[in-house]
C-alpha positions in Angstrom: 0.0 0.0 0.0 1.3 3.4 -1.1 0.6 5.3 2.2 1.3 2.6 4.7 1.3 3.9 8.3 1.4 7.6 7.3 -0.7 10.0 9.3 -2.6 12.4 7.3 -4.8 15.4 8.3 -7.4 16.3 5.7 -9.5 19.4 6.1 -13.1 19.2 4.9 -13.0 15.5 4.7 -16.6 14.5 5.6 -18.0 15.3 2.2 -17.1 15.7 -1.5 -13.4 15.6 -2.6 -12.2 15.6 0.9 -14.2 12.5 1.8 -13.0 10.7 -1.3 -9.4 11.5 -0.4 -9.9 10.3 3.1 -11.4 6.9 1.8 -8.6 6.4 -0.6 -5.9 7.3 1.9 -7.2 4.8 4.4 -7.4 2.1 1.6 -3.7 2.9 0.9 -2.8 2.2 4.5 -2.8 5.7 6.0 -4.3 6.8 9.3 -6.4 9.9 8.7 -7.7 12.7 11.0 -11.0 13.7 9.4 -12.3 17.2 9.8 -15.6 18.9 9.3 -18.3 21.1 10.9 -21.0 18.5 11.3 -20.6 16.0 14.0 -23.0 13.5 12.7 -21.2 13.2 9.4 -17.9 12.9 11.2 -19.2 10.2 13.5 -20.7 8.1 10.6 -17.6 8.2 8.4 -15.3 7.4 11.4 -17.5 4.4 12.2 -17.4 3.3 8.6 -13.6 3.7 8.1 -12.6 2.2 11.5 -9.8 2.6 13.8 -7.5 4.2 11.3 -9.5 7.4 11.5 -10.4 9.9 14.1 -12.6 13.0 13.7 -12.1 16.6 14.8 -15.0 19.1 14.7 -13.8 22.6 14.1 -14.4 25.9 12.1 -11.5 27.0 10.0 -12.7 30.6 10.2 -11.4 30.6 13.8 -7.7 31.4 13.7 -7.1 29.1 16.8 -8.5 26.0 15.0 -5.2 25.2 13.2 -3.3 24.4 16.4 -6.3 22.5 17.8 -6.4 20.3 14.7 -2.7 19.5 14.6 -2.9 18.7 18.4 -5.8 16.4 17.7 -3.8 14.5 15.0 -0.9 14.1 17.4 -3.1 12.9 20.2 -4.9 10.4 18.0 -1.9 9.0 16.1 1.4 10.3 17.7 2.8 11.9 14.6 1.9 13.8 11.4 3.3 12.9 7.9 1.1 14.9 5.7 -1.5 17.8 5.7 -4.1 18.3 3.0 -5.7 21.7 2.9 -8.8 20.8 1.1 -11.7 22.7 2.8 -13.0 25.8 1.0 -15.8 28.3 1.3 -17.1 28.8 -2.3 -20.0 31.0 -1.7 -20.9 33.3 -4.6 -20.8 37.0 -4.9 -20.2 39.4 -7.8 -18.1 42.5 -7.2 -21.1 44.6 -6.2 -22.1 42.0 -3.4 -18.5 41.4 -2.1 -18.6 43.2 1.2 -15.6 43.5 3.5 -17.1 40.9 5.8 -17.8 38.4 3.0 -14.3 38.8 1.6 -12.6 38.4 4.9 -14.6 35.2 5.5 -13.6 33.6 2.3 -9.9 34.6 2.9 -10.0 33.3 6.5 -11.1 29.8 5.4 -9.5 29.5 1.9 -6.1 31.2 2.5 -5.5 32.0 6.0 -6.4 28.7 7.4 -4.0 26.7 5.1 -1.2 29.1 6.1 -1.9 28.7 9.8 -2.3 24.9 9.5 1.1 24.6 7.8 2.6 26.8 10.5 1.0 24.7 13.3 2.1 21.4 11.6 5.6 22.5 10.7 7.6 20.8 13.5 5.9 17.3 13.2 6.0 17.5 9.4 9.7 18.4 9.4 10.4 15.5 11.8 8.6 13.2 9.4 10.0 14.8 6.3 6.4 15.1 5.3 4.2 16.7 2.7 1.7 19.3 2.3 -0.9 19.1 -0.5 -3.1 22.2 -1.1 -6.2 21.7 -3.1 -6.8 24.7 -5.3 -8.9 25.4 -8.4 -8.4 26.3 -12.1 -10.4 29.3 -11.1 -7.2 30.6 -9.6 -6.1 31.8 -13.1 -8.8 34.4 -13.2 -12.2 32.8 -12.1 -15.6 33.9 -12.9 -17.6 37.0 -12.1 -19.7 35.5 -9.3 -16.8 33.8 -7.7 -14.5 36.7 -7.4 -13.4 36.3 -3.7 -13.1 32.5 -4.1 -10.9 32.9 -7.2 -8.7 35.5 -5.5 -8.2 33.2 -2.6 -7.2 30.3 -4.8 -4.8 32.5 -6.6 -3.2 33.4 -3.3 -3.0 29.7 -2.5 -0.8 29.2 -5.6 1.6 31.7 -4.3 1.5 30.3 -0.8 2.4 26.9 -2.2 5.4 28.1 -4.3 6.6 30.4 -1.5 6.6 27.7 1.2 8.0 25.0 -1.2 11.1 27.2 -1.5 11.1 28.1 2.2 10.5 24.7 3.6 12.4 22.5 1.2 15.7 22.7 3.3 13.6 21.4 6.3 12.5 18.4 4.3 8.8 19.5 4.0 7.4 19.3 0.5 4.5 21.6 -0.6 2.5 21.0 -3.8 -0.9 21.8 -5.1 -3.7 20.4 -7.3 -5.8 22.9 -9.2 -8.9 21.0 -9.6 -11.5 21.5 -12.4 -15.2 21.0 -12.5 -16.0 17.9 -10.3 -19.3 16.2 -9.8 -19.7 16.2 -6.0 -23.0 15.8 -4.2 -22.8 19.4 -3.2 -22.2 20.5 -6.7 -25.2 18.4 -8.1 -27.5 20.2 -5.5 -26.1 23.6 -6.2 -27.1 23.3 -9.9 -30.5 22.0 -8.9 -31.0 25.2 -6.8 -29.8 27.2 -9.9 -32.8 25.7 -11.8 -31.2 23.0 -13.8 -33.0 19.7 -14.2 -32.3 16.6 -12.3 -30.4 15.0 -15.1 -28.2 18.1 -15.7 -24.9 16.2 -15.6 -26.0 14.3 -18.8 -26.5 17.5 -20.8 -23.3 19.5 -20.6 -21.5 21.4 -23.4 -18.5 19.7 -25.1 -16.1 22.6 -24.3 -16.7 22.1 -20.6 -16.6 18.2 -20.6 -14.7 17.1 -23.7 -14.6 13.5 -22.3 -18.4 13.5 -22.1 -18.6 13.4 -18.2 -17.5 15.4 -15.3 -14.5 14.6 -13.1 -15.3 12.4 -10.2 -14.0 12.9 -6.5 -12.3 9.5 -6.6 -10.2 10.7 -9.6 -8.9 13.7 -7.5 -8.3 11.3 -4.6 -6.2 9.0 -6.9 -4.0 11.9 -7.9 -3.6 13.0 -4.3 -2.1 9.7 -3.3 1.0 10.3 -5.5 1.7 13.7 -4.0 1.1 12.5 -0.4 3.4 9.5 -0.7 7.1 9.0 -1.1 6.8 8.3 -4.8 6.7 12.0 -5.5 9.7 12.8 -3.4 11.7 15.1 -3.7 9.4 17.1 -6.0 8.1 20.3 -4.4 6.5 23.6 -5.5 4.5 21.9 -8.3 1.0 23.3 -9.1 -0.8 20.7 -11.3 -4.1 21.3 -13.1 -6.5 18.3 -12.8 -8.8 19.3 -15.6 -10.2 18.0 -18.9 -8.7 20.8 -21.0 -5.9 23.3 -21.0 -7.0 26.5 -19.3 -5.2 28.4 -22.1 -7.3 27.9 -25.2 -10.5 27.2 -23.5 -12.4 30.2 -24.7 -11.4 29.8 -28.4 -12.5 26.1 -28.1 -15.7 27.2 -26.6 -16.4 29.5 -29.5 -16.0 26.7 -32.0 -18.3 24.3 -30.1 -21.8 23.5 -31.1 -24.7 25.0 -29.0 -25.4 23.1 -25.8 -28.7 22.2 -24.2 -27.5 24.0 -21.1 -27.9 27.8 -21.4 -25.0 30.2 -21.3 -26.7 32.0 -18.3 -26.6 28.8 -16.2 -23.0 28.0 -17.1 -21.8 31.2 -15.5 -22.0 29.4 -12.2 -21.0 26.0 -13.5 -17.2 25.6 -13.2 -17.3 25.7 -9.4 -14.4 23.4 -8.9 -14.2 22.8 -5.2 -17.2 21.8 -3.1 -18.1 23.8 0.1 -16.3 21.3 2.3 -16.9 23.1 5.6 -19.7 20.8 6.7 
């Protein structure tokens, strides 16, 4: 097994991509500290995955949560080999609706929390010559109008990844990032239902958005994460890898050449929402 006996802390791991990563890491032999904001979800997943998991309930908007989470991992398993900064707040707002409080909340969860978690985990990660994997988004490159603050936070995460890869490399801690594209999580499915799309909307998507004919699945992101969390990727650090069906550069020209889609252009403005709201 590729992650045998490694201890991994995964934020936002009771739903969506984070849950898929937790399941895959346990299957690969790791012990995982699960995190979320809903105790019942954490309890159910811990019971299902067994003694190689523990659950910590916390709110990443609280600046003190980072140390509490690292302490919880050390209490549960005695060490820490890897940290996955997966949780994100992806609430929508155009520029006109982006208040100071809204912007600060997005930054607190999506950018400040990863920084504080890495800081809190630095000593045990250095002792283990461990790894950090930040889960970003292809929206980091510019994003879409109604995800302005989210996109800015993911752009900042790219810089955080590269800066700390340089800084922490001499201490043996690797820092890499996956910029994830549009992924069909349970949350994403229900978001689009609330937007007014029909129940079978995943089966009626434009070719420019899903050239393979289907959306990415959380298990595919989890499979990619295993490589970056394990020793197979050592000594690589500072990599920011797009996990998407198309190159970001060239997407709009390809869209212009595509045939009309059953999904309206208005509904697609909110479609490429890469990371689920993994705070619950």
